[in-house]
C-alpha positions as CSV (number, residue, x, y, z in Angstrom):
1,M,23.7,0.8,1.6
2,I,22.7,2.4,5.1
3,E,24.9,1.4,7.9
4,R,23.0,0.3,10.9
5,R,24.9,1.2,14.3
6,P,23.8,-0.8,17.4
7,V,21.3,0.2,19.5
8,E,22.3,1.4,22.9
9,R,19.0,2.1,24.5
10,V,16.0,-0.1,24.7
11,L,12.8,-0.2,27.2
12,Q,11.5,-3.5,27.9
13,V,7.5,-3.7,28.4
14,H,6.1,-6.9,29.9
15,T,3.2,-8.4,31.8
16,R,4.3,-10.9,34.3
17,Y,1.7,-14.2,34.6
18,R,0.2,-15.3,37.8
19,Q,2.3,-18.4,37.7
20,P,5.8,-17.4,36.5
21,G,6.7,-19.4,33.2
22,G,8.9,-19.3,30.3
23,E,8.0,-16.0,29.0
24,D,9.0,-14.3,32.2
25,Q,12.3,-16.2,32.1
26,V,13.2,-15.1,28.6
27,V,12.5,-11.4,29.4
28,D,15.0,-11.5,32.2
29,A,17.6,-13.3,30.4
30,E,17.2,-10.8,27.6
31,R,17.8,-8.1,30.0
32,V,20.9,-9.5,31.3
33,L,22.1,-10.5,27.8
34,L,21.7,-6.9,26.4
35,E,23.2,-5.1,29.6
36,T,26.2,-7.7,29.4
37,A,26.8,-6.1,26.1
38,G,26.7,-2.6,27.2
39,V,22.9,-1.7,26.3
40,D,21.2,0.5,28.8
41,V,17.8,-1.5,29.6
42,G,14.9,0.0,31.1
43,Q,11.9,-2.1,32.1
44,V,8.2,-1.4,32.6
45,I,7.0,-4.4,34.4
46,F,3.3,-5.0,34.9
47,D,2.0,-8.1,37.1
48,N,-1.2,-10.2,36.5
49,A,-1.0,-11.2,40.3
50,D,-1.9,-7.6,41.2
51,L,-5.2,-8.0,39.7
52,R,-8.2,-9.2,41.9
53,E,-10.4,-11.9,40.8
54,S,-13.8,-10.6,39.5
55,R,-16.6,-11.6,41.8
56,S,-19.3,-9.9,39.7
57,L,-20.6,-8.8,36.3
58,A,-19.6,-5.1,37.2
59,G,-16.3,-6.6,38.1
60,D,-15.8,-8.4,34.8
61,L,-16.7,-5.5,32.8
62,M,-14.3,-3.4,34.8
63,L,-11.2,-6.0,34.1
64,A,-12.4,-6.1,30.5
65,A,-12.3,-2.4,29.9
66,S,-8.8,-2.3,31.2
67,A,-7.7,-5.2,29.1
68,I,-8.5,-3.4,26.1
69,W,-7.4,0.1,27.1
70,S,-5.6,1.1,30.3
71,R,-4.9,4.7,31.0
72,S,-2.4,4.1,33.9
73,A,-0.5,1.5,31.6
74,T,-0.3,4.4,29.0
75,R,1.0,7.0,31.4
76,R,3.4,4.4,33.1
77,V,5.1,3.7,29.3
78,R,5.1,7.4,28.6
79,V,6.9,8.2,31.7
80,A,9.5,5.7,31.3
81,I,10.0,6.6,27.9
82,K,10.5,10.3,28.8
83,A,12.9,9.3,31.6
84,S,15.2,7.1,29.6
85,R,14.7,8.0,25.9
86,P,15.3,4.7,24.4
87,Q,15.8,4.0,20.6
88,V,13.4,1.0,20.7
89,V,10.6,-0.2,23.0
90,H,10.4,-3.7,23.1
91,V,7.3,-5.4,24.1
92,H,6.7,-9.0,25.3
93,N,3.5,-9.6,26.8
94,T,0.6,-7.0,27.3
95,F,-2.6,-9.1,28.2
96,P,-4.4,-8.2,30.5
97,A,-2.8,-5.8,32.9
98,A,-1.0,-3.5,30.5
99,S,-3.0,-3.9,27.4
100,P,-2.3,-2.8,23.7
101,S,-2.5,0.8,24.7
102,V,1.3,0.6,25.3
103,Y,1.6,0.6,21.7
104,T,-0.1,3.9,21.3
105,A,1.9,5.3,24.1
106,A,5.3,4.5,22.3
107,A,3.9,5.8,19.0
108,A,3.0,9.3,20.8
109,E,6.6,9.6,21.8
110,G,7.7,8.8,18.6
111,I,9.5,5.3,19.4
112,P,9.3,2.2,17.4
113,V,8.1,-1.1,18.7
114,V,9.3,-4.4,18.4
115,Q,6.8,-7.5,19.8
116,T,8.2,-10.8,20.7
117,L,5.5,-13.3,19.7
118,H,5.8,-15.8,22.8
119,N,2.8,-17.5,22.1
120,Y,-0.5,-17.2,19.7
121,R,-2.4,-14.5,21.6
122,M,-2.6,-12.3,18.1
123,V,-4.6,-15.1,16.6
124,C,-6.3,-16.9,19.8
125,P,-7.7,-15.2,22.6
126,A,-6.4,-17.9,25.0
127,A,-3.2,-17.7,23.5
128,T,-2.6,-21.4,23.4
129,T,-4.3,-22.6,20.3
130,F,-5.6,-25.7,22.5
131,R,-9.0,-26.5,23.2
132,G,-10.6,-30.0,24.2
133,G,-7.4,-31.9,24.6
134,R,-6.1,-31.1,21.1
135,A,-4.6,-28.3,19.0
136,C,-7.4,-25.9,17.9
137,T,-7.0,-23.1,15.0
138,D,-11.1,-22.3,14.9
139,C,-10.4,-18.6,15.7
140,V,-6.9,-18.1,13.4
141,G,-8.3,-15.7,10.6
142,K,-11.7,-14.7,12.2
143,A,-12.3,-10.9,12.5
144,I,-13.9,-11.8,16.0
145,A,-13.1,-14.9,17.8
146,I,-16.7,-16.1,18.7
147,P,-15.5,-19.9,19.1
148,A,-13.5,-18.9,22.0
149,V,-16.3,-17.0,23.6
150,I,-18.6,-20.1,23.2
151,H,-16.4,-22.5,24.4
152,A,-14.9,-20.4,27.4
153,C,-11.5,-20.9,26.4
154,V,-9.7,-18.1,28.7
155,R,-10.0,-19.8,32.3
156,D,-13.1,-21.5,31.8
157,S,-14.7,-18.0,31.7
158,H,-17.2,-16.6,29.2
159,S,-16.8,-13.1,30.4
160,Q,-13.0,-13.1,30.4
161,S,-12.9,-14.9,26.9
162,A,-15.4,-12.2,25.6
163,A,-13.0,-9.6,27.0
164,A,-10.1,-11.4,25.1
165,A,-11.8,-11.8,22.1
166,A,-13.0,-8.0,22.3
167,T,-9.3,-6.8,22.8
168,L,-8.3,-8.7,19.5
169,A,-11.3,-7.5,17.6
170,I,-11.1,-3.8,18.8
171,H,-7.7,-3.4,18.3
172,R,-7.5,-5.0,14.9
173,G,-10.5,-2.7,13.8
174,L,-8.6,0.5,15.1
175,G,-5.4,-0.7,13.4
176,T,-3.2,-0.6,16.7
177,F,-1.4,-4.0,15.8
178,A,-1.0,-3.0,11.9
179,R,0.1,0.7,12.6
180,R,1.8,0.6,15.9
181,I,4.0,-2.3,15.9
182,D,7.2,-2.0,13.4
183,L,8.6,-5.7,13.8
184,Y,7.3,-8.9,15.2
185,L,9.5,-11.6,16.2
186,A,8.2,-15.0,16.1
187,L,10.2,-18.3,17.5
188,T,9.7,-20.4,14.7
189,A,9.1,-20.4,11.1
190,F,5.7,-22.4,11.9
191,Q,4.6,-19.9,14.5
192,R,5.2,-17.1,11.8
193,D,3.1,-18.9,9.3
194,L,0.3,-19.5,11.4
195,L,0.2,-16.0,12.7
196,V,0.6,-14.6,9.5
197,A,-2.4,-16.6,8.5
198,G,-4.2,-15.2,11.2
199,G,-3.5,-11.6,9.6
200,L,-0.1,-10.6,11.0
201,P,1.8,-8.6,7.9
202,A,4.3,-11.3,6.5
203,A,6.9,-8.6,5.9
204,R,7.2,-7.5,9.4
205,V,7.7,-11.1,10.9
206,R,11.2,-12.4,11.0
207,V,12.2,-15.6,13.2
208,V,14.3,-15.2,16.3
209,P,14.4,-18.3,18.5
210,N,14.7,-18.4,21.9
211,F,18.3,-19.0,23.4
212,L,20.2,-20.3,26.4
213,E,22.9,-18.4,28.4
214,P,24.7,-19.4,30.3
215,D,26.0,-22.4,28.4
216,P,25.6,-25.5,30.8
217,G,27.9,-27.3,28.6
218,D,27.7,-31.0,26.9
219,R,27.8,-33.6,29.4
220,A,29.8,-36.8,30.0
221,D,29.2,-40.3,28.6
222,G,27.6,-43.1,30.4
223,R,24.1,-41.7,29.8
224,A,20.9,-43.8,30.8
225,G,17.1,-43.0,30.9
226,I,14.7,-40.8,29.5
227,V,14.1,-37.4,31.5
228,F,10.8,-35.2,31.0
229,V,11.1,-31.7,32.1
230,G,8.1,-29.5,32.4
231,R,4.8,-28.4,33.7
232,L,2.7,-31.3,34.7
233,S,-0.6,-30.4,32.5
234,P,-2.7,-32.2,30.0
235,E,-1.2,-30.0,26.8
236,K,2.1,-31.0,27.7
237,G,1.1,-34.8,26.7
238,L,1.7,-36.3,30.0
239,I,-1.2,-38.6,29.8
240,T,0.4,-39.9,26.7
241,L,3.9,-39.9,28.5
242,L,2.4,-42.0,31.3
243,D,0.5,-44.5,29.1
244,A,3.7,-44.8,27.0
245,A,5.9,-45.6,30.2
246,A,3.6,-48.2,31.3
247,L,4.9,-50.1,28.4
248,V,8.2,-49.4,29.0
249,P,8.5,-49.3,33.1
250,R,11.0,-47.3,34.8
251,L,12.7,-46.0,32.0
252,V,11.3,-42.1,32.3
253,R,12.2,-40.0,35.2
254,V,9.7,-36.9,35.8
255,I,10.9,-33.3,36.9
256,G,8.3,-30.6,37.4
257,D,5.0,-29.9,38.9
258,G,1.8,-29.0,38.0
259,P,-2.1,-29.8,38.1
260,L,-1.5,-33.6,37.0
261,R,1.0,-34.2,39.7
262,A,-1.2,-36.7,41.5
263,A,-1.4,-38.8,38.2
264,V,2.5,-38.8,37.9
265,E,2.7,-39.9,41.7
266,A,0.4,-42.8,40.9
267,A,2.5,-43.9,38.1
268,A,5.5,-43.6,40.1
269,A,3.9,-45.7,43.1
270,D,3.0,-48.1,40.6
271,A,6.7,-48.4,39.4
272,K,6.0,-47.1,35.9
273,V,8.1,-43.8,36.3
274,D,10.6,-42.1,38.5
275,Y,9.2,-39.0,39.9
276,V,11.4,-36.4,41.7
277,G,9.2,-33.1,41.6
278,H,10.6,-29.9,41.1
279,L,14.4,-29.3,40.5
280,D,16.4,-26.0,40.0
281,R,18.0,-25.4,36.7
282,P,21.4,-26.6,37.4
283,A,20.0,-29.9,38.7
284,V,17.9,-30.0,35.6
285,H,20.9,-29.6,33.7
286,A,23.0,-32.2,35.5
287,A,19.9,-34.7,35.1
288,M,19.7,-33.9,31.0
289,G,23.3,-34.5,30.9
290,R,22.9,-38.0,32.5
291,A,20.3,-38.8,30.2
292,L,19.9,-40.6,26.9
293,A,17.4,-38.2,25.9
294,V,14.7,-35.5,26.8
295,V,11.1,-36.4,26.1
296,V,8.6,-33.4,25.0
297,P,5.5,-35.3,24.2
298,S,3.2,-32.2,23.8
299,I,0.0,-32.4,21.9
300,W,-0.4,-28.6,21.3
301,F,1.5,-25.8,19.3
302,E,4.5,-25.0,21.5
303,G,6.4,-21.7,20.8
304,F,10.0,-22.5,21.4
305,P,10.3,-24.6,24.8
306,I,13.3,-23.8,26.7
307,V,13.6,-27.2,27.4
308,L,14.7,-27.8,23.9
309,A,17.5,-25.6,24.1
310,E,18.6,-26.9,27.4
311,A,18.6,-30.5,26.3
312,F,20.6,-29.4,22.9
313,A,22.9,-27.5,24.8
314,T,23.7,-30.4,27.2
315,G,24.3,-32.6,24.2
316,T,21.1,-34.6,24.8
317,P,18.6,-35.5,21.9
318,V,15.0,-34.8,22.0
319,I,12.2,-37.5,21.7
320,A,9.3,-35.1,20.7
321,S,6.0,-35.0,19.2
322,R,5.6,-34.4,15.2
323,I,3.5,-31.4,15.6
324,G,3.8,-27.6,15.2
325,S,7.3,-26.2,15.9
326,L,8.2,-29.3,17.5
327,A,8.4,-31.3,14.2
328,E,10.4,-28.1,12.9
329,L,13.0,-27.8,16.0
330,V,13.7,-31.5,16.2
331,E,15.5,-33.2,12.9
332,D,14.2,-36.8,13.3
333,G,17.1,-39.1,13.3
334,R,19.7,-36.4,13.7
335,T,18.9,-34.3,16.7
336,G,16.2,-36.6,17.8
337,L,13.4,-38.8,17.2
338,L,9.6,-37.8,16.3
339,A,6.5,-39.5,17.5
340,E,2.8,-38.6,16.5
341,P,1.1,-36.5,19.1
342,G,-1.2,-38.4,21.4
343,D,0.1,-41.9,20.3
344,A,1.4,-43.8,23.3
345,T,2.4,-47.0,21.6
346,G,4.1,-44.9,18.9
347,L,5.9,-42.9,21.9
348,A,6.6,-46.1,23.7
349,D,8.5,-47.2,20.5
350,R,10.7,-44.5,20.5
351,L,11.5,-44.5,24.0
352,R,12.5,-48.3,23.8
353,W,14.6,-47.5,20.6
354,A,16.2,-44.8,22.4
355,R,17.0,-47.3,25.3
356,D,18.4,-49.9,23.1
357,H,20.5,-47.8,20.8
358,P,22.7,-45.8,23.2
359,T,25.5,-45.3,20.8
360,D,22.9,-43.6,18.1
361,M,21.4,-41.5,20.8
362,R,25.0,-40.2,21.7
363,R,25.5,-39.4,18.1
364,M,22.3,-37.5,17.7
365,G,23.3,-35.5,20.8
366,Q,26.5,-34.4,19.3
367,H,24.3,-33.0,16.4
368,A,22.2,-31.4,19.0
369,R,24.9,-29.6,20.6
370,K,26.1,-28.3,17.3
371,R,22.7,-27.1,16.5
372,Y,22.7,-25.2,20.0
373,E,26.3,-23.7,19.1
374,S,24.9,-22.3,15.9
375,A,21.6,-21.2,16.8
376,Y,20.5,-20.7,20.2
377,T,23.5,-19.4,22.2
378,G,23.4,-16.0,23.9
379,S,25.9,-14.3,21.1
380,T,23.6,-15.3,18.2
381,H,20.5,-14.1,20.0
382,L,22.2,-10.8,20.7
383,A,23.1,-10.4,17.0
384,A,19.8,-11.2,16.1
385,L,18.0,-8.8,18.7
386,Q,20.6,-5.8,17.5
387,D,19.7,-6.5,13.9
388,A,16.0,-6.2,14.5
389,Y,16.4,-3.3,16.7
390,A,18.6,-1.6,14.0
391,A,15.7,-2.3,11.5
392,V,13.1,-0.1,13.4
393,A,15.3,2.5,14.8
394,R,14.6,6.0,13.3
395,D,17.0,5.6,10.5
396,G,15.7,2.5,9.4
397,R,12.4,2.1,10.3
398,A,10.4,-1.0,9.5
399,S,6.9,0.8,8.9
């Protein structure tokens, strides 16, 4: 049996989004986690905010070409590798500013690659598997994601959708994903299975869930109300939540901001919900700790929402949609309750039940806390990362 020594040097490669989100937070949190454990972490960070919006066909073509292959990104990654000599390159997001050329840059320097699958971009040009108000797998398993182009799934743009679809098709054809990525890290078993169905090699996809560090701690008893925390957008099930809240008024407190803010404010004006807007993370954790439950009514395939780990860490059960990863992460009747996605009446029934059974909800919260302690802490995540890195290091490479 080969003894695997902990990896001491890692290079993170990530493209930040125009609107900061959960993936950006996870990258920063992993860096802190690894550095605290004594790992030397370098970073090559690209930023989609640096890309200018195209206003012409020529501009669209230039953006498409750079999304498929970026010479400047290749140079940046190779320079960083030469400077820090990492044992592993850990890639998070490449689209569009970095491009899949970063994988080839690592291979050219002889460094194995680990790729975290934060979303579904490897099988869906929009990365969301969501279209027309419902979960969508029309492009999963297709050599060329024609449906995404037809429906303009990427930012409602046919040209940007074509660029994303072309990126996937070309690099599949070149074998970039198959030959240049040594290990994939999926967030849940559901996500792993869907991505494998879309063509990823099953033997090289392992499940490493998100984590929460520092631990906010279980909160006091005397809980009341239901809390929603997150982006106020259609895929998060906001419309379903507002319709459900109308049947159980003033029970739900909404925290967050986004395109459906006006609808939430209107519901608050009609005394259906309480709306408090954006809060920082300590305030969010405090709000969770005072609640009977956190509600996650999404109608799309979530990856692993950090809000779920936060809820469990504060000893708060989750009322979630029975869809995708959520149905895997929330154990109905033990760590929370499940409702059918998009069913406002069914969700209202779960909200009402939670309100009327505080003792049962507290018991579920205790189970949720134990689940956090066993699976979603920083120490658990660090061990999983180091095991993944060791699996692809020079003495035990995955491919």
